[in-house]
Backbone of each chain as ProteinMPNN parsed JSONL, in Angstrom:
{"seq_chain_A": "MKGAAIYAPHGDLVVATVLKAKEDIKALIADSDGDFTIDFVDVEMIDSKGLGLLIATCNSLSAEGRRLRITHANADIVELFQTMRLDKHFLLE", "coords_chain_A": {"N_chain_A": [[82.134, 191.266, 215.841], [82.185, 190.553, 212.442], [82.669, 188.437, 210.77], [84.253, 186.141, 208.426], [84.67, 186.432, 204.836], [83.839, 185.131, 201.588], [84.545, 185.407, 198.198], [83.377, 184.296, 195.16], [83.911, 184.391, 191.977], [81.838, 184.102, 189.071], [83.129, 183.028, 186.624], [85.642, 184.366, 184.369], [88.334, 186.555, 185.431], [88.79, 189.273, 183.998], [89.402, 192.044, 181.72], [86.806, 192.765, 180.915], [85.223, 192.089, 183.048], [86.19, 193.001, 185.471], [85.372, 195.416, 186.683], [82.774, 195.032, 187.768], [83.395, 192.929, 189.479], [85.119, 194.247, 191.195], [83.403, 196.007, 192.53], [81.757, 194.161, 193.862], [83.61, 192.885, 195.526], [84.518, 195.004, 197.089], [82.212, 195.617, 198.566], [81.883, 193.236, 199.989], [84.221, 193.129, 201.517], [83.874, 195.339, 203.147], [81.845, 194.434, 204.713], [82.812, 192.443, 206.316], [85.274, 190.719, 208.361], [88.66, 189.718, 209.307], [90.578, 187.226, 207.443], [90.219, 187.455, 203.873], [88.684, 185.711, 201.287], [89.164, 184.702, 197.919], [87.66, 182.61, 195.757], [88.727, 180.613, 193.232], [87.438, 178.653, 191.813], [85.707, 178.643, 189.591], [87.116, 180.069, 187.733], [88.781, 180.359, 184.783], [90.534, 181.98, 183.45], [92.698, 184.756, 183.899], [93.585, 188.124, 183.432], [95.883, 190.926, 182.952], [94.447, 193.034, 184.03], [92.8, 191.743, 185.828], [94.767, 190.787, 187.556], [95.598, 193.237, 188.552], [93.321, 193.924, 189.992], [93.406, 192.013, 192.047], [95.729, 192.823, 193.352], [94.993, 195.394, 194.195], [92.948, 194.664, 195.93], [94.384, 193.234, 197.825], [95.987, 195.299, 198.794], [94.036, 196.946, 200.0], [93.098, 195.239, 202.008], [95.417, 194.828, 203.503], [95.811, 197.316, 204.621], [94.034, 197.226, 206.644], [95.067, 195.351, 208.256], [94.529, 192.799, 207.376], [94.393, 189.729, 205.408], [94.721, 188.356, 202.055], [93.309, 185.478, 200.79], [93.649, 182.979, 198.326], [91.932, 180.518, 196.703], [91.731, 177.311, 195.058], [92.896, 177.973, 192.581], [93.801, 177.388, 189.191], [96.546, 175.503, 187.647], [97.801, 176.996, 185.611], [97.137, 179.618, 186.268], [98.289, 179.874, 188.792], [100.962, 179.664, 188.021], [101.175, 182.018, 186.548], [100.831, 183.909, 188.616], [103.216, 183.392, 189.981], [105.115, 184.046, 188.049], [104.677, 186.772, 187.823], [105.458, 187.484, 190.245], [103.662, 187.64, 192.36], [102.738, 185.739, 194.039], [103.82, 185.545, 196.595], [102.553, 187.449, 198.029], [99.958, 186.743, 198.424], [97.864, 184.374, 200.139], [98.076, 181.335, 198.998], [96.035, 178.632, 198.348]], "CA_chain_A": [[82.681, 190.368, 214.805], [81.331, 190.412, 211.259], [82.922, 187.135, 210.164], [85.032, 186.096, 207.191], [83.866, 186.43, 203.6], [84.393, 184.458, 200.403], [84.024, 185.847, 196.903], [83.598, 183.268, 194.135], [83.431, 184.919, 190.693], [81.256, 183.115, 188.147], [83.785, 183.194, 185.333], [86.998, 184.88, 184.322], [88.647, 187.89, 185.954], [89.436, 189.916, 182.848], [89.063, 193.457, 181.561], [85.355, 192.952, 180.766], [84.499, 191.708, 184.27], [86.833, 193.445, 186.723], [84.658, 196.518, 187.354], [81.731, 194.416, 188.583], [84.063, 192.172, 190.55], [85.669, 195.216, 192.147], [82.276, 196.47, 193.361], [81.346, 193.05, 194.726], [84.652, 192.651, 196.53], [84.519, 196.155, 198.0], [81.07, 195.464, 199.485], [82.139, 192.086, 200.87], [85.286, 193.493, 202.468], [83.29, 196.266, 204.122], [80.881, 193.719, 205.557], [83.46, 191.253, 206.897], [86.598, 190.945, 208.957], [89.544, 188.564, 209.163], [91.065, 186.962, 206.087], [89.23, 187.513, 202.801], [89.0, 184.635, 200.338], [88.614, 184.655, 196.566], [87.643, 181.211, 195.319], [88.92, 180.586, 191.776], [86.964, 177.372, 191.288], [85.077, 178.844, 188.279], [87.929, 181.012, 186.958], [89.725, 179.717, 183.859], [91.474, 182.948, 182.878], [92.847, 186.07, 184.528], [94.525, 188.931, 182.651], [96.609, 191.913, 183.766], [93.461, 193.818, 184.79], [92.42, 190.9, 186.959], [95.879, 190.826, 188.511], [95.526, 194.55, 189.21], [92.237, 193.857, 190.984], [93.898, 191.255, 193.208], [96.706, 193.659, 194.06], [94.213, 196.433, 194.874], [92.253, 194.007, 197.05], [95.414, 192.934, 198.826], [96.37, 196.576, 199.412], [92.932, 197.377, 200.876], [93.063, 194.361, 203.178], [96.623, 195.071, 204.306], [95.614, 198.564, 205.38], [93.219, 196.881, 207.823], [95.717, 194.233, 208.934], [93.889, 191.557, 206.93], [95.121, 189.048, 204.338], [93.953, 187.805, 200.941], [93.475, 184.055, 200.486], [93.152, 182.556, 197.016], [91.756, 179.065, 196.712], [91.337, 176.575, 193.849], [93.423, 178.522, 191.323], [94.375, 176.318, 188.374], [98.015, 175.526, 187.552], [98.226, 178.092, 184.736], [96.984, 180.876, 187.001], [99.339, 179.887, 189.827], [102.227, 179.966, 187.336], [101.154, 183.451, 186.236], [101.121, 184.611, 189.879], [104.639, 183.232, 190.277], [105.863, 184.809, 187.055], [104.514, 188.196, 188.149], [105.952, 187.613, 191.634], [102.546, 188.018, 193.227], [102.347, 184.613, 194.897], [104.251, 185.706, 197.984], [101.691, 188.446, 198.677], [98.667, 186.115, 198.69], [97.896, 183.027, 200.712], [97.576, 180.443, 197.943], [95.645, 177.332, 198.906]], "C_chain_A": [[81.705, 190.236, 213.63], [81.484, 189.024, 210.616], [83.669, 187.251, 208.849], [84.101, 186.076, 205.977], [84.611, 185.715, 202.486], [83.723, 185.04, 199.166], [84.379, 184.783, 195.867], [83.061, 183.779, 192.8], [82.908, 183.798, 189.795], [81.854, 183.314, 186.766], [85.11, 183.908, 185.485], [87.132, 186.263, 184.958], [89.487, 188.605, 184.896], [88.857, 191.318, 182.678], [87.549, 193.691, 181.515], [84.594, 192.706, 182.065], [85.037, 192.348, 185.542], [86.064, 194.569, 187.426], [83.561, 195.981, 188.27], [82.342, 193.657, 189.763], [84.599, 193.116, 191.617], [84.577, 195.725, 193.091], [81.853, 195.389, 194.346], [82.343, 192.839, 195.867], [84.665, 193.78, 197.56], [83.4, 196.017, 199.038], [81.311, 194.332, 200.474], [83.207, 192.41, 201.91], [84.712, 194.4, 203.562], [82.402, 195.55, 205.126], [81.481, 192.476, 206.222], [84.699, 191.675, 207.673], [87.405, 189.656, 208.866], [90.006, 188.39, 207.73], [89.909, 186.987, 205.086], [89.641, 186.516, 201.727], [88.361, 184.897, 198.979], [88.777, 183.22, 196.07], [87.661, 181.174, 193.784], [88.33, 179.33, 191.12], [86.328, 177.509, 189.899], [85.873, 179.785, 187.372], [88.927, 180.238, 186.096], [90.839, 180.662, 183.445], [91.513, 184.207, 183.74], [93.855, 186.843, 183.688], [95.16, 189.986, 183.554], [95.65, 192.804, 184.557], [92.97, 193.033, 186.002], [93.516, 190.868, 188.013], [95.874, 192.146, 189.277], [94.45, 194.592, 190.279], [92.697, 193.1, 192.235], [94.88, 192.089, 194.032], [95.979, 194.763, 194.837], [93.488, 195.862, 196.086], [93.228, 193.727, 198.189], [95.829, 194.217, 199.553], [95.303, 197.056, 200.389], [92.908, 196.547, 202.163], [94.254, 194.628, 204.095], [96.479, 196.315, 205.166], [94.794, 198.325, 206.641], [93.836, 195.723, 208.6], [95.119, 192.887, 208.576], [94.68, 190.971, 205.756], [94.166, 188.519, 203.265], [94.313, 186.334, 200.75], [92.926, 183.784, 199.098], [93.101, 181.036, 196.999], [91.372, 178.552, 195.322], [91.815, 177.217, 192.544], [94.044, 177.384, 190.518], [95.88, 176.534, 188.183], [98.519, 176.669, 186.683], [98.171, 179.427, 185.467], [98.028, 180.977, 188.114], [100.688, 180.228, 189.196], [102.31, 181.448, 186.969], [101.44, 184.283, 187.492], [102.614, 184.56, 190.192], [105.492, 184.061, 189.324], [105.84, 186.303, 187.374], [104.933, 188.498, 189.586], [104.863, 188.107, 192.588], [102.252, 186.959, 194.275], [102.739, 184.809, 196.353], [103.387, 186.722, 198.743], [100.312, 187.888, 199.016], [98.895, 184.833, 199.483], [97.253, 182.114, 199.68], [97.271, 179.07, 198.523], [94.969, 176.477, 197.84]], "O_chain_A": [[80.548, 189.855, 213.81], [80.551, 188.508, 210.001], [83.714, 188.316, 208.235], [82.919, 185.75, 206.079], [85.841, 185.696, 202.445], [82.499, 185.15, 199.096], [85.545, 184.417, 195.718], [81.874, 183.617, 192.516], [83.459, 182.697, 189.763], [81.156, 183.724, 185.839], [85.637, 184.039, 186.589], [86.175, 187.035, 185.014], [90.716, 188.546, 184.904], [87.943, 191.721, 183.397], [87.064, 194.703, 182.021], [83.427, 193.084, 182.17], [84.402, 192.25, 186.593], [86.105, 194.659, 188.653], [83.43, 196.421, 189.412], [81.86, 193.741, 190.892], [84.536, 192.813, 192.808], [84.796, 195.857, 194.295], [81.619, 195.667, 195.522], [81.958, 192.641, 197.02], [84.806, 193.535, 198.758], [83.605, 196.265, 200.226], [80.985, 194.45, 201.655], [83.094, 191.999, 203.065], [85.025, 194.246, 204.743], [82.23, 196.008, 206.256], [80.756, 191.573, 206.637], [85.111, 192.835, 207.641], [86.904, 188.63, 208.406], [89.849, 189.288, 206.901], [88.783, 186.6, 205.4], [90.799, 186.478, 201.31], [87.189, 185.262, 198.885], [89.888, 182.696, 195.98], [86.731, 181.644, 193.129], [88.69, 178.991, 189.993], [86.404, 176.572, 189.104], [85.357, 180.246, 186.354], [89.805, 179.55, 186.614], [91.946, 180.229, 183.128], [90.486, 184.66, 184.244], [94.871, 186.285, 183.274], [94.996, 189.947, 184.774], [95.999, 193.28, 185.637], [92.751, 193.6, 187.073], [93.24, 190.914, 189.211], [96.112, 192.179, 190.484], [94.624, 195.207, 191.331], [92.4, 193.514, 193.355], [94.856, 192.056, 195.263], [96.306, 195.035, 195.992], [93.422, 196.497, 197.139], [92.925, 193.958, 199.36], [96.002, 194.22, 200.771], [95.625, 197.52, 201.482], [92.723, 197.079, 203.257], [94.112, 194.651, 205.318], [96.963, 196.363, 206.296], [94.846, 199.111, 207.587], [93.203, 195.173, 209.501], [95.186, 191.941, 209.361], [95.536, 191.644, 205.182], [92.988, 188.269, 203.517], [95.482, 185.991, 200.57], [91.867, 184.293, 198.731], [94.1, 180.361, 197.249], [90.769, 179.268, 194.522], [91.19, 177.019, 191.503], [94.727, 176.523, 191.073], [96.417, 177.593, 188.508], [99.559, 177.255, 186.982], [99.055, 180.267, 185.303], [98.586, 182.049, 188.347], [101.468, 180.99, 189.767], [103.374, 182.06, 187.064], [102.202, 185.248, 187.438], [103.205, 185.555, 190.612], [106.464, 184.695, 189.733], [106.84, 187.004, 187.217], [104.781, 189.618, 190.072], [105.123, 188.891, 193.501], [101.597, 187.236, 195.28], [102.068, 184.299, 197.25], [103.488, 186.834, 199.965], [99.576, 188.485, 199.802], [99.996, 184.283, 199.488], [96.034, 182.118, 199.508], [98.138, 178.426, 199.115], [94.569, 175.346, 198.117]]}, "seq_chain_B": "MKDESFESDIQADPTEAERLMRGLRGWIAQRINPNERFAVELLCREAVANAIEHGSRNDPSKRVRVSVALMGNEVSCLIEDEGGGFICSPADWFVQTWPGEQGRGITILGHYADRVLFEEGGRIVRFSKRIRGGIEQ", "coords_chain_B": {"N_chain_B": [[88.22, 170.343, 156.782], [90.265, 171.998, 159.138], [90.257, 175.517, 159.763], [93.236, 177.352, 159.581], [93.722, 179.847, 160.398], [92.629, 182.69, 162.248], [90.536, 185.368, 161.987], [89.525, 188.643, 162.761], [87.65, 191.668, 163.182], [87.075, 194.328, 165.146], [85.132, 196.735, 167.086], [86.825, 199.195, 169.075], [86.385, 198.338, 171.934], [85.797, 197.072, 175.179], [83.736, 195.167, 175.656], [83.15, 194.187, 173.119], [85.632, 193.113, 172.645], [85.694, 191.035, 174.488], [83.748, 189.359, 173.452], [85.005, 188.649, 171.092], [87.199, 187.295, 172.194], [86.0, 185.088, 173.347], [85.197, 183.655, 171.102], [87.707, 183.188, 170.014], [88.803, 181.597, 171.995], [87.461, 179.164, 171.627], [88.423, 178.499, 169.087], [91.141, 178.208, 169.612], [91.022, 176.039, 171.379], [90.414, 173.927, 169.716], [92.705, 173.565, 168.297], [95.169, 173.847, 169.588], [97.378, 172.371, 171.913], [96.389, 171.348, 175.263], [98.21, 172.248, 177.252], [99.242, 174.632, 176.359], [97.244, 176.383, 175.8], [96.255, 178.332, 177.626], [98.355, 180.209, 177.731], [98.472, 181.146, 175.064], [95.918, 182.284, 174.716], [96.023, 184.225, 176.751], [98.119, 185.884, 175.849], [96.936, 186.937, 173.499], [94.747, 188.257, 174.627], [96.036, 190.283, 176.157], [97.362, 191.759, 174.186], [95.213, 192.678, 172.612], [93.757, 194.128, 174.53], [95.612, 196.111, 175.081], [95.681, 197.422, 172.607], [93.138, 198.522, 172.587], [92.921, 200.087, 174.962], [95.346, 201.66, 175.227], [96.201, 202.156, 172.587], [93.842, 202.884, 171.111], [92.613, 204.496, 172.894], [90.244, 203.775, 174.178], [88.212, 204.433, 172.39], [85.32, 203.788, 170.792], [84.722, 204.283, 168.145], [86.866, 203.658, 166.715], [88.679, 200.966, 165.108], [89.823, 197.632, 165.744], [91.981, 195.243, 164.529], [92.397, 191.794, 164.357], [94.496, 189.073, 163.909], [95.215, 185.717, 163.9], [97.384, 183.057, 163.436], [98.339, 179.713, 162.556], [101.381, 178.167, 161.976], [103.083, 175.485, 161.196], [104.606, 174.447, 164.115], [104.119, 176.803, 165.422], [102.467, 179.649, 166.684], [101.287, 182.662, 165.427], [100.567, 186.108, 165.796], [98.835, 189.062, 164.928], [98.014, 192.298, 165.837], [96.232, 195.124, 165.121], [95.625, 198.573, 165.4], [93.724, 201.687, 165.113], [94.638, 203.883, 166.339], [96.654, 206.518, 167.846], [99.126, 205.451, 168.234], [101.612, 203.876, 170.334], [103.825, 204.116, 172.915], [106.296, 202.105, 173.965], [108.106, 201.595, 176.763], [111.424, 200.629, 177.9], [111.251, 199.817, 180.568], [108.736, 198.738, 180.783], [108.885, 196.073, 180.172], [109.774, 194.703, 182.327], [109.038, 192.967, 185.39], [106.595, 194.503, 187.295], [106.982, 196.377, 190.295], [105.743, 195.525, 193.507], [103.542, 197.682, 195.378], [102.246, 198.237, 192.897], [99.418, 198.604, 190.817], [98.972, 198.575, 188.114], [100.091, 198.077, 184.681], [101.151, 195.539, 183.824], [100.734, 194.231, 181.474], [102.475, 194.358, 179.189], [104.672, 193.133, 180.268], [103.692, 190.547, 180.544], [103.333, 189.884, 177.82], [106.033, 189.867, 177.041], [107.016, 187.775, 178.565], [105.528, 185.432, 177.947], [105.501, 185.196, 175.174], [107.585, 184.232, 172.359], [108.665, 185.989, 170.553], [108.225, 189.472, 170.226], [107.012, 192.247, 168.509], [106.803, 195.646, 167.87], [105.288, 197.794, 165.569], [105.036, 200.601, 163.298], [104.922, 202.788, 165.104], [103.744, 201.549, 167.238], [101.159, 200.973, 166.562], [100.765, 198.573, 165.401], [101.081, 195.362, 166.626], [102.999, 192.53, 166.723], [103.302, 189.132, 167.569], [104.864, 186.002, 168.338], [104.758, 182.505, 169.131], [106.205, 179.478, 170.006], [104.703, 176.292, 169.953], [104.865, 174.056, 172.323], [104.861, 170.576, 172.294], [103.253, 170.449, 170.154], [100.621, 170.898, 167.647], [97.112, 170.428, 167.982], [95.664, 167.576, 166.476]], "CA_chain_B": [[89.562, 170.768, 157.179], [90.223, 173.113, 160.079], [90.902, 176.775, 159.382], [94.475, 177.555, 160.317], [93.848, 181.236, 160.814], [91.458, 183.304, 162.877], [90.565, 186.791, 161.64], [88.386, 189.399, 163.249], [87.776, 193.128, 163.154], [86.085, 194.73, 166.156], [85.207, 198.077, 167.658], [87.747, 199.297, 170.209], [85.469, 198.322, 173.061], [86.069, 195.857, 175.947], [82.685, 194.154, 175.505], [83.418, 193.572, 171.821], [86.856, 192.316, 172.781], [85.369, 189.802, 175.209], [83.041, 188.501, 172.492], [86.049, 188.108, 170.217], [88.043, 186.343, 172.926], [85.23, 183.84, 173.523], [85.334, 182.933, 169.838], [89.096, 182.761, 169.859], [89.037, 180.489, 172.928], [87.001, 177.952, 170.962], [89.359, 178.221, 167.986], [92.377, 177.706, 170.241], [90.768, 174.725, 171.989], [90.386, 172.901, 168.668], [93.947, 173.499, 167.528], [96.398, 173.959, 170.379], [97.312, 171.392, 172.994], [95.898, 171.97, 176.506], [99.261, 172.878, 178.05], [99.637, 175.93, 175.802], [96.059, 177.196, 175.487], [96.173, 179.49, 178.518], [99.358, 181.203, 177.337], [98.11, 181.766, 173.78], [94.768, 183.166, 174.947], [96.455, 185.368, 177.563], [98.871, 186.784, 174.965], [95.988, 187.65, 172.634], [93.979, 189.177, 175.47], [96.836, 191.45, 176.536], [97.623, 192.582, 173.003], [93.96, 193.344, 172.235], [93.457, 195.126, 175.571], [96.554, 197.205, 174.876], [95.247, 198.166, 171.415], [91.917, 199.265, 172.913], [93.128, 201.085, 176.015], [96.455, 202.588, 174.986], [96.243, 202.554, 171.191], [92.605, 203.538, 170.667], [92.095, 205.331, 174.005], [88.862, 203.339, 174.454], [87.306, 205.12, 171.459], [84.656, 202.723, 170.029], [84.631, 204.582, 166.711], [88.065, 203.088, 166.096], [88.627, 199.523, 164.899], [90.999, 196.826, 166.079], [92.024, 194.054, 163.679], [93.105, 190.696, 165.012], [94.773, 187.938, 163.029], [95.999, 184.679, 164.568], [97.64, 181.997, 162.448], [99.198, 178.59, 162.922], [102.318, 177.744, 160.924], [103.882, 174.439, 161.831], [104.415, 174.415, 165.569], [104.21, 178.169, 165.916], [101.304, 180.518, 166.514], [101.681, 184.061, 165.273], [99.411, 186.983, 165.977], [98.986, 190.476, 164.569], [96.941, 193.156, 166.349], [96.421, 196.449, 164.529], [94.576, 199.521, 165.779], [93.687, 202.933, 164.338], [94.948, 204.968, 167.261], [97.81, 207.374, 167.606], [100.374, 204.761, 168.543], [101.854, 203.464, 171.713], [105.261, 204.111, 173.196], [106.633, 201.056, 174.93], [109.41, 201.904, 177.352], [112.14, 199.419, 178.343], [110.81, 199.397, 181.907], [107.474, 198.003, 180.683], [109.131, 194.641, 179.98], [110.166, 194.085, 183.586], [107.958, 192.757, 186.351], [106.344, 195.709, 188.088], [107.186, 196.15, 191.723], [104.615, 195.622, 194.414], [102.17, 197.257, 195.152], [101.639, 198.86, 191.726], [98.256, 197.832, 190.345], [98.866, 198.667, 186.66], [101.301, 197.979, 183.88], [101.741, 194.204, 183.7], [100.383, 193.643, 180.182], [103.658, 194.195, 178.344], [105.497, 192.115, 180.933], [103.11, 189.249, 180.174], [103.709, 189.633, 176.419], [107.449, 189.543, 176.985], [107.312, 186.496, 179.215], [104.855, 184.27, 177.347], [105.777, 185.088, 173.731], [108.994, 184.063, 171.992], [109.069, 187.231, 169.891], [107.215, 190.543, 170.209], [107.481, 193.33, 167.662], [105.898, 196.792, 167.704], [105.536, 198.473, 164.299], [104.269, 201.822, 163.022], [104.723, 203.558, 166.333], [102.965, 200.786, 168.209], [99.797, 200.676, 166.064], [100.747, 197.144, 165.067], [101.868, 194.488, 167.498], [103.108, 191.142, 166.257], [104.047, 188.234, 168.447], [104.804, 184.587, 167.969], [105.053, 181.581, 170.226], [106.296, 178.058, 169.639], [103.759, 175.467, 170.705], [105.509, 172.821, 172.789], [103.935, 169.438, 172.248], [102.601, 170.446, 168.852], [99.265, 171.356, 167.387], [96.101, 169.367, 168.062], [95.317, 167.022, 165.149]], "C_chain_B": [[89.465, 171.997, 158.079], [90.859, 174.365, 159.476], [92.164, 176.941, 160.202], [94.726, 179.013, 160.613], [92.513, 181.724, 161.373], [91.573, 184.799, 162.608], [89.334, 187.462, 162.219], [88.715, 190.887, 163.246], [86.69, 193.654, 164.065], [86.189, 196.219, 166.46], [86.188, 198.055, 168.824], [86.936, 199.444, 171.493], [85.671, 197.011, 173.84], [85.011, 194.771, 175.812], [82.836, 193.421, 174.174], [84.631, 192.651, 171.902], [86.563, 190.998, 173.485], [84.636, 188.824, 174.293], [84.051, 187.826, 171.548], [86.85, 187.021, 170.937], [87.314, 185.028, 173.18], [85.303, 182.988, 172.255], [86.736, 182.384, 169.652], [89.418, 181.599, 170.8], [88.606, 179.16, 172.302], [87.937, 177.529, 169.842], [90.646, 177.614, 168.54], [92.176, 176.277, 170.754], [90.774, 173.599, 170.959], [91.741, 172.674, 168.013], [95.228, 173.432, 168.359], [96.292, 173.047, 171.596], [97.016, 172.076, 174.335], [96.958, 172.709, 177.315], [99.61, 174.288, 177.591], [98.448, 176.862, 175.577], [95.989, 178.463, 176.332], [97.123, 180.596, 178.042], [98.964, 181.915, 176.051], [96.928, 182.719, 173.967], [95.192, 184.411, 175.731], [97.231, 186.382, 176.714], [97.922, 187.608, 174.094], [95.181, 188.659, 173.439], [94.779, 190.443, 175.782], [97.095, 192.361, 175.337], [96.371, 193.331, 172.564], [93.607, 194.433, 173.253], [94.354, 196.341, 175.42], [96.129, 198.081, 173.694], [94.02, 199.019, 171.718], [92.213, 200.401, 173.895], [94.192, 202.121, 175.64], [96.505, 203.06, 173.538], [95.039, 203.392, 170.803], [91.992, 204.452, 171.722], [90.621, 205.045, 174.283], [87.83, 204.062, 173.593], [86.627, 204.075, 170.569], [84.449, 203.049, 168.558], [85.854, 204.037, 165.975], [87.949, 201.559, 166.04], [89.94, 198.87, 165.333], [90.918, 195.545, 165.256], [92.907, 192.987, 164.327], [93.281, 189.556, 164.016], [95.677, 186.958, 163.775], [96.171, 183.542, 163.57], [98.549, 180.931, 163.027], [100.068, 178.238, 161.733], [103.263, 176.736, 161.553], [103.573, 174.394, 163.317], [104.509, 175.804, 166.172], [102.885, 178.891, 165.678], [101.816, 181.946, 166.406], [100.433, 184.925, 165.285], [99.77, 188.406, 165.581], [97.766, 191.226, 165.102], [97.216, 194.555, 165.821], [95.289, 197.359, 164.971], [94.714, 200.806, 164.978], [94.054, 204.14, 165.191], [96.222, 205.703, 166.908], [99.141, 206.724, 167.931], [100.555, 204.537, 170.026], [103.358, 203.4, 171.922], [105.531, 203.105, 174.313], [108.027, 201.335, 175.479], [110.098, 200.618, 177.809], [111.645, 198.91, 179.696], [109.54, 198.565, 181.858], [107.68, 196.49, 180.609], [109.441, 193.931, 181.289], [108.965, 193.957, 184.514], [107.825, 193.99, 187.239], [106.476, 195.397, 189.574], [105.878, 196.326, 192.488], [104.67, 196.968, 195.107], [101.501, 197.933, 193.958], [100.546, 197.996, 191.128], [98.18, 197.758, 188.827], [100.163, 198.21, 185.998], [101.946, 196.611, 183.797], [101.48, 193.559, 182.337], [101.591, 193.388, 179.299], [104.594, 193.145, 178.944], [105.007, 190.715, 180.571], [103.456, 188.909, 178.729], [105.161, 189.174, 176.338], [107.769, 188.179, 177.564], [106.751, 185.313, 178.434], [105.125, 184.114, 175.85], [107.263, 184.834, 173.509], [109.527, 185.311, 171.306], [107.909, 188.221, 169.96], [107.803, 191.701, 169.42], [106.413, 194.417, 167.6], [106.281, 197.504, 166.42], [104.646, 199.71, 164.197], [103.909, 202.565, 164.311], [103.868, 202.859, 167.37], [101.543, 200.503, 167.762], [99.652, 199.209, 165.675], [101.638, 196.408, 166.069], [101.838, 193.097, 166.892], [103.798, 190.333, 167.344], [103.937, 186.811, 167.926], [105.219, 183.742, 169.159], [105.135, 180.163, 169.671], [105.362, 177.268, 170.54], [104.459, 174.159, 171.075], [104.472, 171.695, 172.803], [103.081, 169.437, 171.001], [101.162, 170.927, 168.855], [98.319, 170.164, 167.539], [95.753, 168.886, 166.659], [93.828, 166.758, 165.077]], "O_chain_B": [[88.687, 172.914, 157.817], [91.865, 174.287, 158.772], [92.154, 176.69, 161.408], [95.822, 179.383, 161.035], [91.44, 181.237, 161.018], [92.574, 185.426, 162.953], [88.233, 186.912, 162.172], [89.873, 191.3, 163.299], [85.506, 193.455, 163.796], [87.183, 196.873, 166.142], [86.363, 197.028, 169.48], [86.823, 200.532, 172.057], [85.714, 195.943, 173.23], [85.335, 193.584, 175.848], [82.675, 192.203, 174.1], [84.657, 191.568, 171.316], [87.119, 189.961, 173.122], [84.869, 187.616, 174.346], [83.969, 186.634, 171.252], [87.142, 185.969, 170.37], [87.941, 183.97, 173.225], [85.448, 181.767, 172.319], [86.923, 181.258, 169.192], [90.207, 180.718, 170.456], [89.302, 178.153, 172.43], [88.212, 176.341, 169.667], [91.169, 176.636, 168.005], [93.042, 175.419, 170.588], [91.098, 172.456, 171.283], [91.919, 171.714, 167.263], [96.265, 172.997, 167.859], [95.24, 172.963, 172.229], [97.352, 173.245, 174.523], [96.648, 173.689, 177.991], [100.205, 175.057, 178.346], [98.637, 178.019, 175.201], [95.699, 179.543, 175.816], [96.743, 181.765, 177.962], [99.1, 183.133, 175.944], [96.935, 183.831, 173.438], [94.768, 185.521, 175.412], [97.027, 187.589, 176.841], [98.081, 188.822, 173.967], [94.957, 189.783, 172.99], [94.253, 191.551, 175.681], [97.052, 193.585, 175.459], [96.455, 194.498, 172.183], [93.205, 195.533, 172.874], [93.909, 197.473, 175.608], [96.203, 199.308, 173.757], [93.873, 200.113, 171.173], [91.801, 201.541, 173.677], [93.949, 203.324, 175.732], [96.812, 204.222, 173.275], [95.183, 204.476, 170.238], [90.977, 205.104, 171.475], [89.849, 205.955, 174.585], [86.698, 204.275, 174.027], [87.275, 203.522, 169.68], [84.038, 202.178, 167.791], [85.864, 203.967, 164.746], [87.219, 200.947, 166.82], [91.008, 199.479, 165.289], [89.905, 194.846, 165.283], [94.018, 193.264, 164.78], [92.327, 189.133, 163.364], [96.764, 187.321, 164.225], [95.206, 183.117, 162.933], [99.408, 181.202, 163.867], [99.574, 178.036, 160.624], [104.135, 177.093, 162.345], [102.412, 174.312, 163.72], [104.934, 175.958, 167.317], [102.267, 178.761, 164.621], [102.662, 182.382, 167.187], [99.369, 184.503, 164.83], [100.866, 188.889, 165.864], [96.626, 190.834, 164.848], [98.293, 195.111, 166.039], [94.123, 196.968, 164.924], [95.691, 200.997, 164.254], [93.807, 205.282, 164.804], [96.789, 205.536, 165.828], [100.178, 207.387, 167.905], [99.744, 204.961, 170.85], [104.07, 202.711, 171.192], [105.055, 203.246, 175.44], [109.01, 201.312, 174.739], [109.426, 199.623, 178.077], [111.625, 197.703, 179.936], [109.276, 197.777, 182.766], [106.78, 195.717, 180.935], [109.382, 192.704, 181.363], [108.01, 194.729, 184.436], [108.791, 194.456, 187.845], [106.132, 194.311, 190.039], [105.038, 197.161, 192.152], [105.776, 197.406, 195.425], [100.296, 198.181, 194.0], [100.727, 196.792, 190.95], [97.406, 196.963, 188.293], [101.18, 197.989, 186.655], [103.17, 196.518, 183.708], [101.957, 192.454, 182.077], [101.717, 192.309, 178.72], [105.225, 192.372, 178.223], [105.805, 189.812, 180.323], [103.832, 187.774, 178.434], [105.476, 188.205, 175.647], [108.69, 187.505, 177.104], [107.429, 184.298, 178.278], [104.99, 183.015, 175.312], [108.096, 185.171, 174.351], [110.7, 185.655, 171.455], [106.751, 187.847, 169.774], [108.951, 192.09, 169.634], [105.251, 194.134, 167.309], [107.457, 197.79, 166.195], [103.649, 199.846, 164.907], [102.754, 202.913, 164.557], [103.33, 203.497, 168.275], [100.786, 199.861, 168.491], [98.543, 198.676, 165.628], [102.783, 196.788, 166.314], [100.772, 192.56, 166.589], [104.758, 190.792, 167.963], [103.025, 186.475, 167.171], [105.925, 184.193, 170.061], [104.241, 179.711, 168.955], [105.248, 177.541, 171.735], [104.622, 173.271, 170.238], [103.348, 171.871, 173.273], [102.271, 168.531, 170.802], [100.586, 171.298, 169.878], [98.694, 169.026, 167.254], [95.566, 169.698, 165.752], [93.333, 166.293, 164.05]]}, "name": "protein", "num_of_chains": 2, "seq": "MKGAAIYAPHGDLVVATVLKAKEDIKALIADSDGDFTIDFVDVEMIDSKGLGLLIATCNSLSAEGRRLRITHANADIVELFQTMRLDKHFLLEMKDESFESDIQADPTEAERLMRGLRGWIAQRINPNERFAVELLCREAVANAIEHGSRNDPSKRVRVSVALMGNEVSCLIEDEGGGFICSPADWFVQTWPGEQGRGITILGHYADRVLFEEGGRIVRFSKRIRGGIEQ"}
């Protein structure tokens, strides 16, 4: 058992930050098991590239029978997930 | 008196775009009510990202011009690039099916803006959005 992991980006998930976030998430997923959590407590904004990163993360986890949890997303971001019909693929808490 | 327009001209580069967006976030925060700030910033981000990636093919020798203006209770934005244009297909406006990781930028423009117009083969994108609850005084 490796244990669960939480990724908490220090700022927005947008085109300028997704490459670094992708590397960080990939390393954390490889070094953990069970549900994987992204904590949005410091995220004010996410764009389409950030959404793509979440989808890619979800796809990687699903291939291992794992799930993506998203915590502390603000109301605007939750509405964006719903608009893009992504909310049913994540565990939103 | 507050400026009612925001103008900038940047290299077609994501780091430059982020610098621009940080400035624009401050401009928006002083003028647009909190309920609409996220949508206006997101619209600008998607249009600028589109101009850099699809219009300019991430070529930093090309320029992207951004103009955002407030007129009454409406914000209007013009994004112009020097690239070869951008073909927007009808399918781009619809929500992409899971698990595709790309192609949601135009869908976001279509959902959050009241009007979106592509001109000159896609080198110019204009959009506008009514601001519910009015402009910050």
